[in-house]
C-alpha positions as CSV (number, residue, x, y, z in Angstrom):
1,M,-1.8,-25.1,-3.4
2,Q,-4.8,-23.3,-1.9
3,S,-6.2,-20.3,-3.7
4,E,-5.7,-18.0,-0.7
5,T,-2.0,-19.0,-0.5
6,I,-1.6,-18.3,-4.2
7,E,-3.2,-14.9,-3.8
8,N,-1.0,-14.0,-0.8
9,Y,2.1,-14.9,-2.8
10,L,1.1,-13.0,-5.9
11,K,0.1,-9.9,-3.9
12,T,3.3,-10.0,-2.0
13,I,5.5,-10.4,-5.1
14,Y,3.6,-7.5,-6.7
15,H,4.2,-5.2,-3.7
16,L,7.9,-6.2,-3.3
17,S,8.5,-5.6,-7.0
18,G,6.9,-2.1,-6.8
19,G,4.4,-3.2,-9.4
20,N,6.9,-2.9,-12.2
21,G,8.0,-6.4,-12.9
22,T,11.2,-6.2,-10.8
23,I,12.6,-9.6,-9.8
24,V,12.0,-10.6,-6.2
25,N,14.3,-13.0,-4.4
26,N,13.3,-15.8,-2.1
27,K,14.7,-14.1,1.0
28,Q,12.5,-11.1,0.4
29,L,9.5,-13.3,0.2
30,A,10.4,-15.4,3.2
31,D,10.9,-12.3,5.3
32,K,7.7,-10.7,4.2
33,L,5.5,-13.8,4.5
34,N,7.3,-15.0,7.7
35,V,8.1,-18.4,6.4
36,I,11.3,-20.3,5.8
37,P,13.1,-20.0,2.4
38,A,12.4,-23.7,1.6
39,T,8.7,-23.0,1.8
40,V,9.1,-20.1,-0.6
41,T,11.1,-22.2,-3.1
42,E,8.4,-24.8,-3.2
43,A,5.6,-22.3,-3.6
44,V,7.2,-20.2,-6.4
45,K,8.0,-23.4,-8.3
46,K,4.2,-24.3,-8.1
47,L,3.3,-20.7,-9.2
48,H,5.8,-21.1,-12.1
49,D,4.0,-24.3,-13.2
50,L,0.7,-22.5,-13.0
51,K,2.0,-19.7,-15.3
52,Y,1.6,-17.0,-12.6
53,V,5.4,-16.3,-12.3
54,I,8.7,-16.9,-14.0
55,Y,11.1,-18.4,-11.4
56,E,14.8,-18.8,-12.0
57,K,16.8,-20.3,-9.2
58,S,19.8,-18.1,-9.6
59,Y,17.8,-14.8,-9.9
60,G,14.4,-15.0,-8.3
61,T,10.7,-14.6,-9.3
62,R,8.8,-12.1,-11.4
63,L,5.1,-12.0,-12.3
64,T,3.9,-13.0,-15.7
65,A,1.1,-11.1,-17.4
66,L,-1.4,-13.5,-15.9
67,G,0.2,-13.1,-12.4
68,S,0.3,-9.4,-12.6
69,K,-3.4,-9.2,-13.7
70,T,-4.4,-11.5,-10.8
71,A,-2.3,-9.6,-8.3
72,L,-3.8,-6.3,-9.4
73,N,-7.3,-7.8,-9.0
74,I,-6.4,-8.8,-5.4
75,V,-5.1,-5.4,-4.6
76,R,-8.2,-3.8,-6.0
77,R,-10.5,-6.0,-3.9
78,H,-8.4,-5.3,-0.8
79,R,-8.4,-1.5,-1.2
80,I,-12.1,-1.4,-2.1
81,W,-12.9,-3.4,1.1
82,E,-10.7,-1.0,3.1
83,T,-12.6,2.0,1.7
84,Y,-16.0,0.4,2.3
85,L,-15.1,-0.5,5.9
86,A,-13.9,3.1,6.6
87,N,-16.5,5.1,4.7
88,E,-19.6,3.0,5.2
89,L,-19.0,1.1,8.4
90,G,-17.0,3.6,10.4
91,F,-13.8,1.6,11.0
92,G,-10.7,3.6,11.7
93,W,-7.9,3.7,9.1
94,D,-5.8,1.8,11.6
95,E,-8.3,-1.1,11.7
96,V,-9.3,-1.7,8.1
97,H,-6.1,-3.4,6.8
98,E,-6.4,-6.5,8.9
99,I,-10.1,-7.0,8.1
100,A,-9.5,-6.4,4.4
101,E,-6.7,-9.1,4.5
102,E,-9.5,-11.6,5.1
103,L,-12.2,-10.1,2.9
104,E,-9.9,-9.7,-0.2
105,H,-10.1,-13.5,-0.8
106,I,-13.8,-13.4,-1.6
107,Q,-13.7,-13.9,-5.4
108,N,-16.9,-12.2,-6.5
109,D,-16.3,-9.6,-9.2
110,K,-20.0,-8.5,-9.2
111,L,-19.8,-7.8,-5.4
112,I,-16.6,-5.7,-5.8
113,K,-18.1,-3.8,-8.7
114,K,-21.2,-3.0,-6.6
115,L,-19.1,-2.0,-3.6
116,S,-17.0,0.3,-5.8
117,E,-20.1,1.9,-7.4
118,K,-21.7,2.5,-4.0
119,L,-18.5,4.3,-3.0
120,G,-18.4,6.4,-6.1
121,N,-15.7,4.4,-7.8
122,P,-12.9,5.8,-5.6
123,S,-9.3,6.1,-7.0
124,F,-7.7,5.9,-3.6
125,D,-8.2,3.9,-0.3
126,P,-8.2,5.3,3.3
127,H,-4.4,5.2,3.4
128,G,-4.1,7.1,0.1
129,D,-3.0,4.0,-1.9
130,P,-4.3,3.9,-5.5
131,I,-7.1,1.5,-6.3
132,P,-6.7,-0.3,-9.7
133,D,-9.8,0.0,-11.9
134,E,-11.5,-3.0,-13.4
135,K,-8.9,-3.2,-16.1
136,G,-6.0,-3.0,-13.7
137,K,-5.1,0.5,-14.5
138,I,-3.8,2.8,-11.7
139,Q,-4.4,6.5,-11.7
140,K,-1.1,8.4,-11.8
141,S,-0.3,11.1,-9.3
142,N,2.3,13.8,-8.6
143,F,2.5,12.8,-5.0
144,I,5.9,12.9,-3.2
145,K,7.2,11.6,0.2
146,L,7.2,14.2,3.0
147,S,11.0,13.5,3.2
148,E,11.2,15.2,-0.3
149,A,9.3,18.3,0.8
150,K,10.9,21.7,0.6
151,L,11.3,24.3,3.3
152,K,8.6,26.9,3.6
153,N,6.3,25.1,1.2
154,S,2.8,23.9,2.0
155,Y,1.4,20.5,1.3
156,K,-1.7,18.3,1.6
157,I,-1.4,14.8,3.2
158,M,-2.5,12.3,0.6
159,G,-1.5,9.0,2.1
160,V,0.9,6.7,4.0
161,T,3.0,3.7,3.2
162,D,3.2,2.4,6.7
163,H,-0.1,0.9,7.7
164,S,0.9,-0.2,11.2
165,T,-1.6,0.6,14.0
166,A,1.1,2.4,16.0
167,F,2.1,4.7,13.2
168,L,-1.5,5.6,12.2
169,K,-2.5,6.3,15.8
170,Y,0.6,8.5,16.1
171,L,-0.5,10.5,13.0
172,E,-4.1,10.8,14.3
173,K,-2.8,12.1,17.6
174,H,-1.2,15.0,15.8
175,Q,-4.1,15.4,13.3
176,L,-1.9,14.3,10.5
177,V,-4.6,12.6,8.6
178,I,-5.4,12.4,4.9
179,G,-6.5,15.8,3.6
180,A,-4.7,17.8,6.4
181,S,-2.8,20.8,5.2
182,I,0.7,21.3,6.5
183,S,3.6,23.7,6.0
184,I,7.3,23.0,6.5
185,K,8.9,25.3,9.1
186,I,12.2,23.6,9.7
187,I,14.3,20.8,8.1
188,E,17.1,19.9,10.4
189,E,20.4,19.8,8.5
190,F,21.8,17.2,10.9
191,D,19.3,14.3,10.3
192,N,16.6,15.7,8.0
193,S,14.0,15.6,10.7
194,I,11.2,18.0,10.1
195,I,9.2,20.6,12.1
196,L,5.9,21.3,10.4
197,I,2.8,23.3,11.2
198,C,-0.6,21.5,11.3
199,Q,-3.7,23.0,12.7
200,K,-1.6,25.9,14.0
201,K,0.5,23.5,16.0
202,E,4.2,22.6,15.6
203,V,4.8,18.8,15.1
204,G,8.2,17.1,14.9
205,I,8.5,14.4,12.3
206,S,11.4,11.9,12.3
207,P,13.2,11.1,9.0
208,K,11.7,7.5,9.2
209,A,8.1,8.9,9.6
210,A,8.7,11.4,6.8
211,E,9.6,8.6,4.5
212,S,6.2,7.0,5.1
213,I,3.9,10.1,4.6
214,I,2.8,10.9,1.1
215,V,1.9,14.6,0.3
216,Q,0.9,16.8,-2.6
217,T,2.1,20.4,-3.1
218,L,-0.6,23.0,-2.5
């Protein structure tokens, strides 16, 4: 089993589990990795033999301590690369994810440490996702989803959970970028869609989009 394949599985299990050790079933992995269930079964059995996961046929897969540590290291590399690409090389936040997907497999801790130091050891990447430190610890925050925002309150956009190019370009079009200040003008009772004010302009946000925008109360 190639190291890149191992890393992709571990990172995917980590994300699907929410980083808290929740069991992930084979269908979830197959859908996320776009492979057939039989391929997933074969892979997680090998990961089980390598002590990265505990796999039980009737339940699913969860990361071991070794698997979690390895997954966090991959997430750290990915998010530091995203930050470097955005901050130092001028790539847009809609471009960095795909490039970082390739660069994250460079297993050189010294390189990642130097990149992090050059960036000022950031705690969050260009999408607002937390960057694990060298020990795998993640900074806690009091961020909420925009869908949880309250009427008349003001917030600062801190991140997104949807990294798709279409969504990020949509946000940029309306200046809903990280650091932007917004205020909630209307929350529609019918479907919870939101009308907010950003840069003195009204912007309509669908419930689906509001679920994918992370904010902090001002």
